[in-house]
N, C-alpha and C positions, 0 to 999 in steps of 0.2 A: 579637047585638051584633057590629059589624064591627071587625076588627083595624085598618082604616084610621082608625077614630075615635080611635085612640091615636097618630096620627102628628103630628109637628111639625117645623118647619124649624130646623135648628141650623147656624149658620156653623161651618165646619171649625176656625177659630181659637179656638173656645170649648171644644174638646176638650183637656183637660189632658194634656200629654205627660210631664210630670214632677210629682212631688208637691211641695207647699210645703216649704221648708226646715224650718220649725217645724210640727209636726203640728197644734197648736192655733191656728195662724195662718190656717187655712182660713176662708173666709167661711161664715156660717150664715144661711140664710133660715128664719125662723120663720113657719109658717103655722098660723093658728088655724082649724081645720076647721069649727067651729060658727058662725063669723062671717065667715070669708074674709079677715080682717085679716092683714097681713103686717108683719114687722119684719126689718131687715137688721142682722145682728150678726157677730161672729166666734166660732169654735168655743169659744174659751176662755171666752166669756160664758155657756156652758151652765150654769155654776154659778148664774147669776141666775135660772134657771128651775127649779132644784132644789126639790123639795117634801119636807120631812121626812116619813118614813113611806112614801114611794114606793120602788119597786124598779127598779133598772137591770139588765137581763139582757144579758150578753155572749155571743158565740160564740167559744169558745176553740180552734177548729180552727186548724191550722197548714198553710200551703201547702207542698207538697213540690216539689222540683225535678223536675217530672213530664215535662219535654220532653227526649227522648233523640234524639240524632243518631247514625245508624249506617249500615250498608250491608247489602245482601242477600248472604248467603254465596254464594261461587262467582262473584263479579264481577257481581252483578246491579244495581249502581247504588246511589245514596244513598237513605236512607229517614229519615223523621222519625216518631217514635212519641210519642204523648201518652198518659200513664197516666190512666185515668179512675177505676177502682176495682177492688179485688179482687173476683173473682167468688164466692169461697167463703172468706172470711177465716179461719174456724175450721179447716176441714178441709184447705184447699189454699191457703196464703197466697201461693204463687208463681204462681197462676193469675189473670190480670188481663184486664179489658176495656180496650182501648186504641183510639185513633184512629191511623191511619197515613196518611202521604203519601209517594208517590202511591199511593192506595188501589187503583187499577186494576192495579197491578203487584205487589201483595202478596196472595198467596193461601194457603189452607191447604196445609201441607206445606213452605212456605218457612221458612228459618232466617235470623234477623236477628242481626247482630253489632254491638256497641256498644263505643266506646272502644278499648282495647287488647286486646279479646277476653275481658276478665274477665266480661262480661255478654253472654249470648245469649238469644234468644227464639225458641221454636218456634211458628209460627202454626198453631192447631188448627182454627179455625172463623171464620165471619163472625157478626156479631151483628145484632140487629134494628135497632139505631140506626145501622147502616152502618159499624161498627167491626170490630175483630178480637178474637178470644179467643186469648190467647197464654200460654205457660208459660215463665217465665224460668228460666234456669240460670246459676249463678254460684258463686263461692267467696268466703268472707268475709262481712262484715256487710252486709245489704241497705241499711240507712240510710246507712252510710258510702259505699257504692258509688253510691247516688243523689246524694249530696252531691258526689262527685268527677266523675261523668259527666253528671248532669242539669242542666238549666237551668230557671229560673222561667218558667212558661208565661204570659207577659203577654198581655192581650187584643190582638186584631189591630189595633185602632185606636191602640195604643201603638207608635210607630215607633222610639223610642229604647230600645235595650237597655241597662239600667243594671247597673253592677257592684255597686251597693249593694242586694242582694236583701233585706236586712233591712227596707228601707223599704216592701216589699210584704208585710210581716207586721204584725199588730197587736202591741202591747207585751205582751199577755196570751195570745198564741198558745202553746198547750201540746200539743195532740193532733194529730200529723201525719195528713194524709189529704186535704186539699183541692187542687184543681187551679187554684183562683183564690181570691183573698183576699175575706173578708167586708168590703167596702171601707168601710162606715160606721164600722167600728172603727179604721180607720187614723188617725183624727183624735185619738184619745185618747192621753194620756201617763199615766204612773203618778201624776204630780203632780195632774193634773186628776181622776183617779179618787179620789184621796185627798181633794181638795177637795169632791167630791160626797158622799163619806162624812161629811166634817166637817159638811156641811149637813143631815145626817140621812137621807140616802138609803142603802138597802141595795143590795148588789151581788151578783148571782149569775151563774152560767155555765151554758150548754148547749153541746153539740157538734153541729154540722151540717157535714158535709164537702161543700163546694161541688163539683158535678160537671159533667157534660156539658151540662146545660141552659144554663149560662152562655155557652157558645160557639155555641148553636144558635138561629137566629132562628125566630120563629113563621112557619110556612109554609102556613097555612090562611087562608081568608077570614073565617071566623066564629070569634070568641073561644071559644065553647063547644066547638068541634071540636078544640081544641089539647089535647095530652096532655103532661104534664110527665114528664121522666125522674126515676126514683126516686133519692133521696139518703139516705144514712145519717144518722140523728140519735139523740141521747141526751139525755134529761132526767134528771139525777141526783136522788136523793132529797132532798138538801139544797135544791136549787133548786125542786123541786116543793113542798116544805114552805114555802119562802120565799114563793112566789107565792100559795099558799093563805092564809098568815098575813097578807100585805099586803092581799089582796082582802077578807078577813074583817073587817079593821078599816077598810075604805073607802079604802085607798090605791090608787095607780095603778101599772100595769105599763108600764115603758118598754122597748121592744125596740130594741136597737142593731142595726139592719139588717134587711133582708128575710129573711135566713136565720133569725134568732132568731124573727121573726114567724111564719114557716112552721112552725118546730119547735114553738113554744108552741101555735099553733092546731091543729096536727096532733095533739098530745097531748090537747088539750081535746076534740077530736072522738071520741077513743077512750075517754074517761072520764079526768078529770084525775088525774095521779099520775106517779110515775117511769116513764119510757118509754125503750125502746131498740128501734130497728128502721129501717124504710125509709119515706119519705114521698114521694108524688107529688102532694101537695096543690097545686092551682092556685087561687090567690086572685084573683078579679076582681070588678068591681062587682056587687053583689047578695049578696056574702058577708057573713055575720053574725059579727063578731068576738066571741069569748068571753073572751079573755084580754088582748089588747094594747089599751092605751089611748093610748099615745103612741109615736111611731116616729121614730128618728133614721136618716136614709138619705141616700145620695148622689143625684145627678141621673142618671136612667136613659135608655137608648137609646130612640128612637122605636119604637113598636109592639112593645115588649118585654114579657115577662110581669112584669117588675119594675115597669114603669110602670103596668101593669094592677093590680098589688097596691096600690101607693100610691093609685091612683084609687079602689080599693075602700074605703080608709080615709077619704079626704078628698073624694072626688067627682071625676069626670073633668074637668069644666069648671074646678073650682078648681085642680086640679093643673096642667092645661095653661095656665091663666092665671098661676099662680106660675112655671112654667117660662119663659113669655114675658117676665115681669118680670125673672127671673134673667138671661136672655139680654141684655135691654136694659141691665141694670146690670153686665154684664161678669163674671158668675159663670163658674167653670170646671166643666166637665161630666165625667161618667163616673168611672172607677175612681180616678184621681189628682186628681179635682176637689173642689169644695166640697160642703157638706152642707145638708140640710134638717132641721128639727125640726117634725114634724106634731103639734100639741097642741090644747088646748081653752082657752077663756077661763076656764072654771070649774075 
């Protein structure tokens, strides 16, 4: 399967640079994957598709201000450091995998200084993904320090840096750890979630911390040759039980975003139940879904692993056809853009 088969032309003005003022005012393209039929609605209309007894699963990860600007100690010039993940969260929480710019000038043995010197990093090694392994040294509370010195790591196609970092968080973000938002969830408000509950839907959460793969394009010619970077995920017991209960009575599982989809399907491959660990699951056409029936998702970059995932659920030609219609009808794309609901007629 060729990566080129997942390409499409997107006019630059269709890339959303700012989110809609009202989260639920985003547009919603509803694609029925069993018939190919499409409807054009707004996200607030999601309640019209709610089915009593179905379950909506959310990703409660929280984006951390993971972009740090500093200098090399000893007058070595400016550096940018992007936190990816802790290398050993339990035994050594100050040991991190990071991306650095300019990478060619940052080597093991160098010391990086951030802000007023309250935070330093010793570069220990290079990593297989082209980053660096560093150990941070600081005084005070790590979370408070990040809030003071760090910035939100917005995707490179977002040119406008916003002061309102809260708009790049979901309203249910709880567990710090992501370097990018699970963007399908940005459209929800507490009121909309309550309306869905009132319609008889149950709501559960998982955690998947969005990592390096979000920032890395597919660099091989064949889809099957691509390898995903591992991301931490957790399926709590209450969510595992909710999914089992809903499926046993014939209900459907709605995944809010590709991160939820990957977490649920990763757990199913290992034997369904509460899970915590790392997943490098790559979902592309030919994958057999075991848990997810319906998917709420944004519009994804050409030739991206996320576009391949939604194509696995709805079919490549149907997805590319829906994307073309969305472009023609003026939908906004990518992280701050509009949404899709991939569902079925039955």
